[in-house]
Gaussian input, Z-matrix of N, CA and C with variables (Angstrom, degrees):
# hf/3-21g

backbone

0 1
 N
 C     1     B1
 C     2     B2     1     A1
 N     3     B3     2     A2     1     D1
 C     4     B4     3     A3     2     D2
 C     5     B5     4     A4     3     D3
 N     6     B6     5     A5     4     D4
 C     7     B7     6     A6     5     D5
 C     8     B8     7     A7     6     D6
 N     9     B9     8     A8     7     D7
 C    10    B10     9     A9     8     D8
 C    11    B11    10    A10     9     D9
 N    12    B12    11    A11    10    D10
 C    13    B13    12    A12    11    D11
 C    14    B14    13    A13    12    D12
 N    15    B15    14    A14    13    D13
 C    16    B16    15    A15    14    D14
 C    17    B17    16    A16    15    D15
 N    18    B18    17    A17    16    D16
 C    19    B19    18    A18    17    D17
 C    20    B20    19    A19    18    D18
 N    21    B21    20    A20    19    D19
 C    22    B22    21    A21    20    D20
 C    23    B23    22    A22    21    D21
 N    24    B24    23    A23    22    D22
 C    25    B25    24    A24    23    D23
 C    26    B26    25    A25    24    D24
 N    27    B27    26    A26    25    D25
 C    28    B28    27    A27    26    D26
 C    29    B29    28    A28    27    D27
 N    30    B30    29    A29    28    D28
 C    31    B31    30    A30    29    D29
 C    32    B32    31    A31    30    D30
 N    33    B33    32    A32    31    D31
 C    34    B34    33    A33    32    D32
 C    35    B35    34    A34    33    D33
 N    36    B36    35    A35    34    D34
 C    37    B37    36    A36    35    D35
 C    38    B38    37    A37    36    D36
 N    39    B39    38    A38    37    D37
 C    40    B40    39    A39    38    D38
 C    41    B41    40    A40    39    D39
 N    42    B42    41    A41    40    D40
 C    43    B43    42    A42    41    D41
 C    44    B44    43    A43    42    D42
 N    45    B45    44    A44    43    D43
 C    46    B46    45    A45    44    D44
 C    47    B47    46    A46    45    D45
 N    48    B48    47    A47    46    D46
 C    49    B49    48    A48    47    D47
 C    50    B50    49    A49    48    D48
 N    51    B51    50    A50    49    D49
 C    52    B52    51    A51    50    D50
 C    53    B53    52    A52    51    D51
 N    54    B54    53    A53    52    D52
 C    55    B55    54    A54    53    D53
 C    56    B56    55    A55    54    D54
 N    57    B57    56    A56    55    D55
 C    58    B58    57    A57    56    D56
 C    59    B59    58    A58    57    D57
 N    60    B60    59    A59    58    D58
 C    61    B61    60    A60    59    D59
 C    62    B62    61    A61    60    D60
 N    63    B63    62    A62    61    D61
 C    64    B64    63    A63    62    D62
 C    65    B65    64    A64    63    D63
 N    66    B66    65    A65    64    D64
 C    67    B67    66    A66    65    D65
 C    68    B68    67    A67    66    D66
 N    69    B69    68    A68    67    D67
 C    70    B70    69    A69    68    D68
 C    71    B71    70    A70    69    D69
 N    72    B72    71    A71    70    D70
 C    73    B73    72    A72    71    D71
 C    74    B74    73    A73    72    D72
 N    75    B75    74    A74    73    D73
 C    76    B76    75    A75    74    D74
 C    77    B77    76    A76    75    D75
 N    78    B78    77    A77    76    D76
 C    79    B79    78    A78    77    D77
 C    80    B80    79    A79    78    D78
 N    81    B81    80    A80    79    D79
 C    82    B82    81    A81    80    D80
 C    83    B83    82    A82    81    D81
 N    84    B84    83    A83    82    D82
 C    85    B85    84    A84    83    D83
 C    86    B86    85    A85    84    D84
 N    87    B87    86    A86    85    D85
 C    88    B88    87    A87    86    D86
 C    89    B89    88    A88    87    D87
 N    90    B90    89    A89    88    D88
 C    91    B91    90    A90    89    D89
 C    92    B92    91    A91    90    D90
 N    93    B93    92    A92    91    D91
 C    94    B94    93    A93    92    D92
 C    95    B95    94    A94    93    D93
 N    96    B96    95    A95    94    D94
 C    97    B97    96    A96    95    D95
 C    98    B98    97    A97    96    D96
 N    99    B99    98    A98    97    D97
 C   100   B100    99    A99    98    D98
 C   101   B101   100   A100    99    D99
 N   102   B102   101   A101   100   D100
 C   103   B103   102   A102   101   D101
 C   104   B104   103   A103   102   D102
 N   105   B105   104   A104   103   D103
 C   106   B106   105   A105   104   D104
 C   107   B107   106   A106   105   D105
 N   108   B108   107   A107   106   D106
 C   109   B109   108   A108   107   D107
 C   110   B110   109   A109   108   D108
 N   111   B111   110   A110   109   D109
 C   112   B112   111   A111   110   D110
 C   113   B113   112   A112   111   D111
 N   114   B114   113   A113   112   D112
 C   115   B115   114   A114   113   D113
 C   116   B116   115   A115   114   D114
 N   117   B117   116   A116   115   D115
 C   118   B118   117   A117   116   D116
 C   119   B119   118   A118   117   D117
 N   120   B120   119   A119   118   D118
 C   121   B121   120   A120   119   D119
 C   122   B122   121   A121   120   D120
 N   123   B123   122   A122   121   D121
 C   124   B124   123   A123   122   D122
 C   125   B125   124   A124   123   D123
 N   126   B126   125   A125   124   D124
 C   127   B127   126   A126   125   D125
 C   128   B128   127   A127   126   D126
 N   129   B129   128   A128   127   D127
 C   130   B130   129   A129   128   D128
 C   131   B131   130   A130   129   D129
 N   132   B132   131   A131   130   D130
 C   133   B133   132   A132   131   D131
 C   134   B134   133   A133   132   D132
 N   135   B135   134   A134   133   D133
 C   136   B136   135   A135   134   D134
 C   137   B137   136   A136   135   D135
 N   138   B138   137   A137   136   D136
 C   139   B139   138   A138   137   D137
 C   140   B140   139   A139   138   D138
 N   141   B141   140   A140   139   D139
 C   142   B142   141   A141   140   D140
 C   143   B143   142   A142   141   D141
 N   144   B144   143   A143   142   D142
 C   145   B145   144   A144   143   D143
 C   146   B146   145   A145   144   D144
 N   147   B147   146   A146   145   D145
 C   148   B148   147   A147   146   D146
 C   149   B149   148   A148   147   D147
 N   150   B150   149   A149   148   D148
 C   151   B151   150   A150   149   D149
 C   152   B152   151   A151   150   D150
 N   153   B153   152   A152   151   D151
 C   154   B154   153   A153   152   D152
 C   155   B155   154   A154   153   D153
 N   156   B156   155   A155   154   D154
 C   157   B157   156   A156   155   D155
 C   158   B158   157   A157   156   D156
 N   159   B159   158   A158   157   D157
 C   160   B160   159   A159   158   D158
 C   161   B161   160   A160   159   D159
 N   162   B162   161   A161   160   D160
 C   163   B163   162   A162   161   D161
 C   164   B164   163   A163   162   D162
 N   165   B165   164   A164   163   D163
 C   166   B166   165   A165   164   D164
 C   167   B167   166   A166   165   D165
 N   168   B168   167   A167   166   D166
 C   169   B169   168   A168   167   D167
 C   170   B170   169   A169   168   D168
 N   171   B171   170   A170   169   D169
 C   172   B172   171   A171   170   D170
 C   173   B173   172   A172   171   D171
 N   174   B174   173   A173   172   D172
 C   175   B175   174   A174   173   D173
 C   176   B176   175   A175   174   D174
 N   177   B177   176   A176   175   D175
 C   178   B178   177   A177   176   D176
 C   179   B179   178   A178   177   D177
 N   180   B180   179   A179   178   D178
 C   181   B181   180   A180   179   D179
 C   182   B182   181   A181   180   D180
 N   183   B183   182   A182   181   D181
 C   184   B184   183   A183   182   D182
 C   185   B185   184   A184   183   D183
 N   186   B186   185   A185   184   D184
 C   187   B187   186   A186   185   D185
 C   188   B188   187   A187   186   D186
 N   189   B189   188   A188   187   D187
 C   190   B190   189   A189   188   D188
 C   191   B191   190   A190   189   D189
 N   192   B192   191   A191   190   D190
 C   193   B193   192   A192   191   D191
 C   194   B194   193   A193   192   D192
 N   195   B195   194   A194   193   D193
 C   196   B196   195   A195   194   D194
 C   197   B197   196   A196   195   D195
 N   198   B198   197   A197   196   D196
 C   199   B199   198   A198   197   D197
 C   200   B200   199   A199   198   D198
 N   201   B201   200   A200   199   D199
 C   202   B202   201   A201   200   D200
 C   203   B203   202   A202   201   D201
 N   204   B204   203   A203   202   D202
 C   205   B205   204   A204   203   D203
 C   206   B206   205   A205   204   D204
 N   207   B207   206   A206   205   D205
 C   208   B208   207   A207   206   D206
 C   209   B209   208   A208   207   D207
 N   210   B210   209   A209   208   D208
 C   211   B211   210   A210   209   D209
 C   212   B212   211   A211   210   D210
 N   213   B213   212   A212   211   D211
 C   214   B214   213   A213   212   D212
 C   215   B215   214   A214   213   D213
 N   216   B216   215   A215   214   D214
 C   217   B217   216   A216   215   D215
 C   218   B218   217   A217   216   D216
 N   219   B219   218   A218   217   D217
 C   220   B220   219   A219   218   D218
 C   221   B221   220   A220   219   D219
 N   222   B222   221   A221   220   D220
 C   223   B223   222   A222   221   D221
 C   224   B224   223   A223   222   D222
 N   225   B225   224   A224   223   D223
 C   226   B226   225   A225   224   D224
 C   227   B227   226   A226   225   D225
 N   228   B228   227   A227   226   D226
 C   229   B229   228   A228   227   D227
 C   230   B230   229   A229   228   D228

   B1=1.4378
   B2=1.4875
   B3=1.3398
   B4=1.4790
   B5=1.5180
   B6=1.3313
   B7=1.4931
   B8=1.5078
   B9=1.3508
   B10=1.4644
   B11=1.5304
   B12=1.3075
   B13=1.4995
   B14=1.5030
   B15=1.3379
   B16=1.4620
   B17=1.5659
   B18=1.3318
   B19=1.4664
   B20=1.5071
   B21=1.3503
   B22=1.4549
   B23=1.5340
   B24=1.3131
   B25=1.4132
   B26=1.5479
   B27=1.2856
   B28=1.5135
   B29=1.4912
   B30=1.3371
   B31=1.4770
   B32=1.4934
   B33=1.3584
   B34=1.4740
   B35=1.5365
   B36=1.3054
   B37=1.4861
   B38=1.5226
   B39=1.2972
   B40=1.4238
   B41=1.5466
   B42=1.3185
   B43=1.4499
   B44=1.5416
   B45=1.3395
   B46=1.4267
   B47=1.5474
   B48=1.3584
   B49=1.4362
   B50=1.4982
   B51=1.2965
   B52=1.4612
   B53=1.5183
   B54=1.3380
   B55=1.4666
   B56=1.5020
   B57=1.2934
   B58=1.4491
   B59=1.5386
   B60=1.3430
   B61=1.4534
   B62=1.5290
   B63=1.3111
   B64=1.4712
   B65=1.5860
   B66=1.3420
   B67=1.4532
   B68=1.5454
   B69=1.3017
   B70=1.4437
   B71=1.5208
   B72=1.3601
   B73=1.4645
   B74=1.5347
   B75=1.3415
   B76=1.4080
   B77=1.5391
   B78=1.3406
   B79=1.4480
   B80=1.5519
   B81=1.3190
   B82=1.4751
   B83=1.5369
   B84=1.3255
   B85=1.3977
   B86=1.5531
   B87=1.3195
   B88=1.4473
   B89=1.5554
   B90=1.3068
   B91=1.4741
   B92=1.5005
   B93=1.3634
   B94=1.4486
   B95=1.5369
   B96=1.3457
   B97=1.4551
   B98=1.5103
   B99=1.3076
   B100=1.4782
   B101=1.5212
   B102=1.3229
   B103=1.4901
   B104=1.4639
   B105=1.3042
   B106=1.4946
   B107=1.5047
   B108=1.3188
   B109=1.4599
   B110=1.5383
   B111=1.2648
   B112=1.4576
   B113=1.5011
   B114=1.3132
   B115=1.4099
   B116=1.5696
   B117=1.3341
   B118=1.4920
   B119=1.5100
   B120=1.2695
   B121=1.4945
   B122=1.5481
   B123=1.3110
   B124=1.4956
   B125=1.5460
   B126=1.3264
   B127=1.4568
   B128=1.4666
   B129=1.3378
   B130=1.4572
   B131=1.5238
   B132=1.3205
   B133=1.4637
   B134=1.4899
   B135=1.3020
   B136=1.4904
   B137=1.4685
   B138=1.3180
   B139=1.4934
   B140=1.5412
   B141=1.3584
   B142=1.4505
   B143=1.4854
   B144=1.3286
   B145=1.4876
   B146=1.4868
   B147=1.2733
   B148=1.4804
   B149=1.5085
   B150=1.3489
   B151=1.4751
   B152=1.5564
   B153=1.3664
   B154=1.4074
   B155=1.5046
   B156=1.3703
   B157=1.4111
   B158=1.5146
   B159=1.3400
   B160=1.4879
   B161=1.5627
   B162=1.3208
   B163=1.4848
   B164=1.5596
   B165=1.3236
   B166=1.4402
   B167=1.5479
   B168=1.3539
   B169=1.4806
   B170=1.5394
   B171=1.3338
   B172=1.4741
   B173=1.5283
   B174=1.3785
   B175=1.4316
   B176=1.5349
   B177=1.3290
   B178=1.4483
   B179=1.5471
   B180=1.3006
   B181=1.4791
   B182=1.5792
   B183=1.3075
   B184=1.4944
   B185=1.5253
   B186=1.3207
   B187=1.4814
   B188=1.5441
   B189=1.2993
   B190=1.4769
   B191=1.5058
   B192=1.2950
   B193=1.4746
   B194=1.5047
   B195=1.3313
   B196=1.4673
   B197=1.5307
   B198=1.2788
   B199=1.4553
   B200=1.5616
   B201=1.3372
   B202=1.4594
   B203=1.5418
   B204=1.3175
   B205=1.4699
   B206=1.5354
   B207=1.3339
   B208=1.4654
   B209=1.5608
   B210=1.3640
   B211=1.4653
   B212=1.5448
   B213=1.3323
   B214=1.5212
   B215=1.5041
   B216=1.3453
   B217=1.4472
   B218=1.4997
   B219=1.3205
   B220=1.4279
   B221=1.5306
   B222=1.3371
   B223=1.4691
   B224=1.5328
   B225=1.3153
   B226=1.4268
   B227=1.5093
   B228=1.2848
   B229=1.4479
   B230=1.5637
   A1=109.55
   A2=116.97
   A3=123.31
   A4=111.30
   A5=114.38
   A6=119.82
   A7=108.71
   A8=116.32
   A9=119.01
   A10=111.07
   A11=117.43
   A12=120.10
   A13=111.67
   A14=116.53
   A15=121.41
   A16=113.71
   A17=115.81
   A18=117.57
   A19=110.54
   A20=114.38
   A21=119.59
   A22=111.76
   A23=120.20
   A24=122.33
   A25=110.94
   A26=120.99
   A27=123.03
   A28=112.95
   A29=118.49
   A30=121.01
   A31=107.85
   A32=116.45
   A33=117.81
   A34=110.15
   A35=116.09
   A36=118.44
   A37=112.32
   A38=118.81
   A39=124.18
   A40=112.63
   A41=112.67
   A42=118.89
   A43=114.67
   A44=118.16
   A45=121.88
   A46=112.24
   A47=115.01
   A48=121.87
   A49=110.92
   A50=119.88
   A51=124.71
   A52=107.02
   A53=117.57
   A54=120.41
   A55=113.01
   A56=117.50
   A57=124.38
   A58=117.03
   A59=115.22
   A60=119.49
   A61=111.24
   A62=117.99
   A63=123.92
   A64=110.20
   A65=114.82
   A66=118.64
   A67=110.13
   A68=118.35
   A69=120.75
   A70=115.26
   A71=115.68
   A72=121.18
   A73=113.39
   A74=117.80
   A75=124.48
   A76=115.19
   A77=118.62
   A78=120.98
   A79=111.82
   A80=116.07
   A81=118.33
   A82=113.17
   A83=118.35
   A84=121.04
   A85=112.65
   A86=115.89
   A87=122.88
   A88=110.49
   A89=115.02
   A90=120.40
   A91=112.19
   A92=116.34
   A93=119.04
   A94=110.52
   A95=117.55
   A96=121.85
   A97=114.78
   A98=118.36
   A99=119.99
   A100=112.48
   A101=117.94
   A102=122.26
   A103=114.66
   A104=118.94
   A105=122.79
   A106=109.85
   A107=116.84
   A108=124.00
   A109=110.44
   A110=116.26
   A111=122.49
   A112=111.22
   A113=119.59
   A114=123.44
   A115=104.67
   A116=113.64
   A117=119.31
   A118=111.53
   A119=119.20
   A120=122.68
   A121=108.59
   A122=115.18
   A123=118.12
   A124=116.80
   A125=114.82
   A126=119.73
   A127=114.13
   A128=117.06
   A129=123.14
   A130=109.93
   A131=115.39
   A132=121.73
   A133=110.91
   A134=115.25
   A135=123.55
   A136=110.63
   A137=117.23
   A138=123.63
   A139=106.68
   A140=115.29
   A141=118.65
   A142=111.03
   A143=117.36
   A144=123.56
   A145=109.60
   A146=117.16
   A147=121.53
   A148=109.13
   A149=116.47
   A150=118.99
   A151=111.90
   A152=114.33
   A153=119.55
   A154=110.53
   A155=118.76
   A156=121.48
   A157=106.97
   A158=118.49
   A159=121.62
   A160=108.84
   A161=119.37
   A162=120.79
   A163=108.96
   A164=116.95
   A165=121.04
   A166=111.63
   A167=114.00
   A168=118.13
   A169=111.53
   A170=115.15
   A171=120.72
   A172=108.95
   A173=118.88
   A174=121.56
   A175=111.37
   A176=117.73
   A177=120.58
   A178=111.09
   A179=115.59
   A180=120.58
   A181=109.39
   A182=115.23
   A183=117.65
   A184=110.30
   A185=116.29
   A186=119.64
   A187=111.09
   A188=115.84
   A189=120.03
   A190=110.13
   A191=116.80
   A192=119.91
   A193=112.97
   A194=117.19
   A195=122.39
   A196=110.50
   A197=121.37
   A198=121.14
   A199=109.86
   A200=117.54
   A201=122.27
   A202=113.68
   A203=115.94
   A204=117.83
   A205=112.41
   A206=116.27
   A207=124.60
   A208=112.24
   A209=113.70
   A210=119.02
   A211=113.43
   A212=113.87
   A213=115.82
   A214=108.24
   A215=113.57
   A216=121.28
   A217=110.94
   A218=115.55
   A219=126.02
   A220=107.42
   A221=115.56
   A222=117.09
   A223=110.01
   A224=117.81
   A225=121.53
   A226=114.01
   A227=121.24
   A228=125.44
   A229=110.30
   D1=135.09
   D2=-178.66
   D3=-60.89
   D4=141.98
   D5=-177.56
   D6=-116.74
   D7=120.54
   D8=-179.26
   D9=-58.05
   D10=-27.91
   D11=-179.00
   D12=-67.87
   D13=-21.96
   D14=-178.48
   D15=-109.30
   D16=16.30
   D17=-178.59
   D18=-70.17
   D19=152.43
   D20=178.49
   D21=-72.53
   D22=144.34
   D23=-174.26
   D24=-69.06
   D25=-18.36
   D26=178.37
   D27=-70.93
   D28=-20.37
   D29=-179.86
   D30=-56.75
   D31=130.73
   D32=171.51
   D33=-74.94
   D34=151.49
   D35=-178.46
   D36=-59.67
   D37=144.49
   D38=177.43
   D39=144.14
   D40=-162.19
   D41=-171.96
   D42=-65.75
   D43=-49.48
   D44=-174.64
   D45=-94.00
   D46=150.51
   D47=178.03
   D48=-156.46
   D49=161.21
   D50=174.78
   D51=-117.37
   D52=135.16
   D53=177.06
   D54=-105.79
   D55=-175.00
   D56=-172.92
   D57=-72.80
   D58=4.06
   D59=175.68
   D60=-83.18
   D61=-10.45
   D62=-175.49
   D63=-53.12
   D64=131.15
   D65=178.52
   D66=-109.67
   D67=15.57
   D68=174.47
   D69=61.45
   D70=38.21
   D71=-175.30
   D72=-77.00
   D73=-17.29
   D74=178.65
   D75=82.90
   D76=-3.29
   D77=-177.89
   D78=-57.08
   D79=-51.25
   D80=-178.09
   D81=-64.58
   D82=-35.29
   D83=177.65
   D84=-67.56
   D85=-33.02
   D86=177.59
   D87=-75.50
   D88=-38.75
   D89=-176.02
   D90=-78.24
   D91=-41.26
   D92=-178.18
   D93=-134.34
   D94=67.45
   D95=-175.38
   D96=-63.18
   D97=-20.32
   D98=176.84
   D99=-76.68
   D100=-8.94
   D101=-174.08
   D102=-121.93
   D103=-28.28
   D104=-175.86
   D105=-112.66
   D106=140.23
   D107=173.96
   D108=-131.17
   D109=168.12
   D110=179.76
   D111=-102.83
   D112=134.33
   D113=168.27
   D114=-85.56
   D115=109.24
   D116=-173.87
   D117=-66.05
   D118=-37.00
   D119=-175.95
   D120=-75.10
   D121=-42.52
   D122=-176.91
   D123=-86.79
   D124=-19.59
   D125=-179.17
   D126=69.54
   D127=49.36
   D128=177.83
   D129=-150.33
   D130=164.90
   D131=177.02
   D132=-97.30
   D133=160.04
   D134=173.67
   D135=-151.94
   D136=161.89
   D137=178.59
   D138=-85.90
   D139=114.55
   D140=178.11
   D141=-99.10
   D142=-12.55
   D143=-178.69
   D144=-153.19
   D145=120.46
   D146=175.02
   D147=-69.10
   D148=150.90
   D149=-178.08
   D150=-62.37
   D151=135.94
   D152=-174.30
   D153=-117.02
   D154=4.22
   D155=-178.44
   D156=-148.26
   D157=164.17
   D158=177.55
   D159=-61.24
   D160=-35.24
   D161=-179.61
   D162=-65.54
   D163=-45.87
   D164=-179.72
   D165=-64.74
   D166=-39.64
   D167=176.82
   D168=-60.37
   D169=-41.06
   D170=-178.30
   D171=-67.61
   D172=-40.76
   D173=178.65
   D174=-65.96
   D175=-41.53
   D176=178.18
   D177=-63.56
   D178=-42.99
   D179=177.03
   D180=-61.17
   D181=-42.43
   D182=178.75
   D183=-63.28
   D184=-41.66
   D185=178.60
   D186=-63.09
   D187=-41.83
   D188=178.56
   D189=-62.43
   D190=-45.93
   D191=-178.60
   D192=-68.08
   D193=-28.60
   D194=-175.89
   D195=-90.86
   D196=-11.10
   D197=-174.67
   D198=-63.28
   D199=122.04
   D200=-173.39
   D201=-66.08
   D202=-23.72
   D203=-177.14
   D204=-115.04
   D205=7.52
   D206=-179.93
   D207=55.60
   D208=44.78
   D209=-179.17
   D210=-87.65
   D211=-10.04
   D212=178.00
   D213=-96.68
   D214=128.78
   D215=-178.82
   D216=-110.03
   D217=159.28
   D218=177.13
   D219=-134.46
   D220=104.82
   D221=-172.66
   D222=-86.69
   D223=8.44
   D224=175.45
   D225=74.91
   D226=7.20
   D227=-176.65
   D228=-65.54

């Protein structure tokens, strides 16, 4: 389970975040490309934009549920 204490600093404030368990599998970026980006130097994903529509919310939730290492968190904000 993702830990807010270990989230990457690039994550924008809000409900979703990615923590240091990310293995750079690309699932979240493929599922919700409007919300997740890759840190090229570090080789991990982060939330660059919180969902702004029901569709984006659904894709972020799908990415969270599909993450193989549970690196995507939802702080319920």
